[in-house]
C-alpha angles and dihedrals in degrees: 000000000000117000117200119229088239093055091047092050089047093052091049091050091050092053090049090054096048113109096217114015119206111260092251089058101036091051100029095125090054093047091049092049090050091049093050093052099036110108098159125108115284124204112241111289094005115136091212139021116259089255091055093047090054091047089051091054099040099034133230145158120276124219092260090054097257110150116223109203119224113256092182128033110200143084113334094219092063090058092045093052091047092051093043089050090058090054089059132061092261120100119229128241117194108202130183148113118292115288099027092120097255094145090041093053093044092053094049093046091053093048092051098044101038106013089236125082096174102089090101136153112195109214116223136151085264100049107132126214088249089067089065100030118026139291135203139250097235094200090057090040094055094042101044108008128236111343139140089259089058093049118098110205121218120229088258092054091049090050091053094049095048101037094247138138117263125198132214116191124206095001094180091060092062116093114265096242090054093045089056092060084078094063098080091036093056098038102040097027086224134114112202120212100197093177090065099030088239140108140208115231119204114243123215114286095043119128141142134232119199129183127205134183119237088214093056094066106134095028095094106336117205116257114244089243091057094042090057090060090062135067105220120222116185114213108209129209112262110288098221136028090240091057092049092047089054092049094049092045093050095049093043090053091049093047092043092054091053090052094044092245120152120249119215135175089230089073093065091082092057092045090053088049094051091048092048092051093048096045093047095048089043095049096040092234140077121258091254090052092233101108129048117214133187119254119231123226097259126090096238089203130176089257090057091050088053090052093048093049093044092052090046089052089053091052093049090049100046102030105022141034096289095260117114111241138175091265092058097057100033097086092046091052091050091051092050094047103041106061094137103053092206110038099027094049090058092048092050094048090050091051093050093050099041102035113015097040093056096043117110113243094012099096094109091048091050094052091047091051092046092049092056094039094054 
């Protein structure tokens, strides 16, 4: 197929204007560089070898000097197990508390393995079975009866037919009877279409990545039959404050560039402060281990820290001098910590007075937090 220069330019301009490009577009240059230098065995229909997929997620420098930026900061073994699972006939379940990058890792795994991260089913309490199996074009159905032309394939069905990676987000939010529609699909690698007397058989390369939230246990627990079809990989919270600061700084920089927000080294101090506050309240103890503190009802995840800092950077850009300061993040921290207006506010005030107030170099931060908490 011939593509005109104008259409190519238009497509490029469109991608540049997209607020949040898919991983395969945002990191196309890195994926292309890895593919060009990847001489290791690749499973059928994989765009990269398992080694290259892990390198794409964890980062590294290729022999030609190309730098691959880390997409996930965490134990290497976790990524290796996740990638290896996708090379087998077992589906992958990424499990963890909110904000542990489950969706982020899922997207980048699909992008690196299949070159397409968009075959996605978003799990909610209202997700129907058709979202996982198939639906119907009712105009076609009424006019011509059941046929393949009237059938609307789900993302999972398309992945099976094309040997791609499908994604199911928030699996435990999906009703149990809808979840169980995955059992035959994952065990037999076949999707029956009884209305047509046909079936779709998965071709090599097909697999499925699901994510689930630790805090959602009891919402719609997975049946033992379904859980056996998955290899579960638990994504932990960052082990150290330095690792979490690095994660937040990287993501804020990426998001900031898409929003035309300036990135400056001065902001790293506020990022570290936000991460410290979140970790101490989350762990119930100060970083030095000397003072116990009460934990609020919120999760105070890394994802929430990224949101607080990004919003603070926007405030600094549009209503300040462009430098991230305590006053820019104070309101965001208050909103993240105080979810229960009664109990959480007491916990936050106590933390401010017993920990933040006494900490060297935190006076401006203390005053800013006191001001928005008043």
